[in-house]
N, C-alpha and C positions, 0 to 999 in steps of 0.2 A: 074215476071212481074213488075220489078222495075228498076230504073236506076242503072247502074253499078258503084260501089263506088271505087273498086280497079283499079289500072292501068292495061292496057292490051296492047298487041302488035297487029300489023295488022293481024298476023296469027290467032289470036283469034276472030277477028271481024266478019268473015264469020259465024262460028258456033254460035256465040252469037246472031247475027242478025237473022239467020235462026231459032234458037230455040225460040227467042222472038216472031217472026212472027207466028210460029206454035202455040205457047201457046195462043196468042191473038185470032187467028182465031178459035181455038177450044173452047175457053171460050165464045166468042160471038156467034159462030155457035150453040153450045149446048144450050145456053140461048134461041136462036131463035127457035130451034127445041123442046125444053122442053122434058117432058116425060122421057122415059128410057134413051135417049141419055144424057140428062142433069144429071140424077141420076147416070148413069154409069161413066160419066166423073169425077164427084166429089167424087164418091166412090173410083175410082182409085187414085185420088189425096190424099184422106185420108189414103188409104192403104200405099202409098209411105211415107206419113208423119209418120205413126206409125212405119214403117220399119226403117226410119231414126232416130226416137226418140230412139228406142231400141239400135241403133248403136252408139249413142253418148257416152255411157258408155264403148264402146269397144267390146260388145258382143250382140248377138241376140238369146236368147233361143228359140228354135223352138216351144216349147209348147206355150210360151207366144205369139209368133208371130202368130201362127195359131189360137189361141183363139181370139186374137185381130182382125184378118182379118175376121173370122166368125162373130164376134160381129158387126163389121162395116158393113158387108153385111146385117145383120138383121136390124141394125139401119137405113140404107138407105131404106130398104124395108118398114119399119114402117113409116119413114118420108114421103116417096113417097105416102103412103096410107093415109096420113094426121093423123097419130097417134104419135105425138112427145112424149107423155107421155110414151108410150110403148118403144119408142126409148131410152129415158133416163133410163128406167128400165133395158133395155138390157146392156147399158153402165155400169150401177152400178154393175150388176151381173158379167159382163165380167171383170171389173176391179178387183173385189174380186177374181175371178178365176185365173186371171193372177198373182196377188200377192201371192196366195197360191201355184200356180204351178211353180213359179220361185223364191223361197226364196233366200235371200241374201241381200247385201247392197242396191241393186237397185230395190227391189220388189215393193215398193210404187211408185217409180219413173216410173216404167213400167206401173203400173195401171193408173197413172196420164197421161201418154202418150196416152192411149186409150181415155181418156176423152178429151184430146186436139184434137186428130184426129177426134173423133166423133162430136165434137162441130161444125166442118166445115160442115160435112154432114147434121147434123140436121138443122143448120141455113140456108144453101143454098137451100136444097131441100124443106124445109118447106116454105121458102119465095117464091120460084119459083112456088110451087103448090098452092099458095094463089091466088084465083081468085078475081078480074080480073087484078090485078096489079103485079102479080108475076114476069113476064118477065121484067117489068119496074123497079121493085125493085132491081133485079140483075144488070140490066144495070146501074141504079143509083149508086149502090155499086161500080161497075167497074169505073165509072166516078170519084167518090169521092176518092177512094183508089189510082187509077193510077194517077189522077191529083195531089193528095197530095204528092205522092212519087216523081213524076217527078219534081214538083216545089220545093219540099224540097231539092232535090239534087242541082238544078241549083241556087236556092236562097241562099243556104249555100255556094256554090262555088263562086258566084258573090259578095255577100254582106259580107260573113264571120261573124266575131264578136264572142261574147261569145259562149262557147260550151254548148250544152243542157245537156249532161251527159257524160263528157269525160272519166270517169272510165269504162263505159260500151261501149260507141260508140264515139270514138275520133273525127269522121268526122261530127257528127251532130251538128248543131248550132241552136240557138234560132231564128235567122233570117230565116233559112231554114224551121224550124218548122212552123213559122207563115205564111210565103209565101205559104207553102204547104197546110196548112189546109184552108186558104182563097181561094186559087185557086181550090182546090178539092171541096169545098162547092159550089163555083160558077159553076164549071163544072156539079156537080150534079143537081143544080137548072136549068141549061140549059136543061139537059136531061129530067128532070121531066116536063118541059114545063108548060102548064097551069093546070097540075094535082096537086091539093092541093094548099095551101098557099105558094107562093114563099119565103116569109120571114121565115116561120117556117121550110120549107124544107132546106133553107140556114143554119139556126141555127143548125138543125139536122146534116147537112153536116159538119159543123165545129166540132161538137162533135164527129162524126164518124171518121173524118180525124185525130183528136187528139188521138182517141182510136187506130186507125191503126198505128200511130207512136209509141204508147205504145206497141203494139204487136211486132213491129220491135225491140224495145229496149229489150223486154222480150226475144226474140230469141237470140239477141246479148249477153245478160247476160248468157243465157244458154250455148251458145257456149264457152264463156270465162270460165265458170265453168269447162267445160270438155276439154278446151284447144284445140279446133278444129276451123279451118278456115271456113269450109263449112259443112252443115249437111250431104251432100253426094256429089256424082258426077253424079247423075241420069240425069241431064239436061245439055247437052253440052254447056260449056261456062258460065253457070249460077249457078253452084253448085247444091243444092238439092231443093226438092219441098218445104221444110220448109223455105229455104232462099227466095223463090219467093212469098210464100203465108203467111208469118208470120203476116204482117199487115192486109191482107185480112181476115184471120181467126178471128182476134180480132174484126174487123169492122163488119163482117157478123154476128157474135154472138151478138154484141151490137145492131145492127139494128133489129135482130130477137127478142131480149128481149124487146126493146122499142116498136116494132110493136105489139108483143103479149100482152104486158101490156095494150096497147091502144085499140086493136081490137080483142083480143082473140088469142088462140093458133092456130086456124084454118084459120085465115085471117091476119097474121102478116104484110103482105105487105100493106094492107089497112091502118094499123096504122101508116105507114111511111108517107103516102101522105094525108090522111084525117084529117086535123087539123081545 
């Protein structure tokens, strides 16, 4: 759910546009419905992320994959029940079991992959289940991350200038980064409306947009390490789930931590807007 950086031909445009539309509709629709629909959607996304993470090294040990998927299902259930502490405990135990069950050069990396995928489930579900601003917190995240990503792309293309981190992502520029986070913060402030202090929500949007860009750079560096272009080909025309959600994962985790620190683990969404 981000602008397309690589070149594409007209034959690719249809699948890309259709896939993007489906993803946006599902993301917004499940946020509106909440409950099992929302939890199930993000559980599937996290399961895809873990599958892709294991494949970055060129192999997916079945034992590690199954342990990870079972752990993610348990994590989603605990997060949905408002028990993030138990969810984190499951992740820790699952990571240890994965490392022990799949020894070798990538044992620790596989365990870290579970943590990466689980962070998405814990953050999104915990925020959404937070009454009464859960649905708004997710909508605000969409506005900040999508707005940041879109304007980072166009700002970088139109303005150009010095590169942000050319060794990791040759196409990113400082101009695009700044345009992106300011637009994303503004979009988030508009979505929040009169809930909370606009100035504080805007500043939090700036920080969240910057973290989202950092998440994008993290995944780019990971793919460069393993010399792959896309995390997978699960999404027609868009690569993998990680390719679409790298920035959102980082932003959601950041928003969850900030909200939890301010309003507690059981109402993190309130901590985003009540300043």
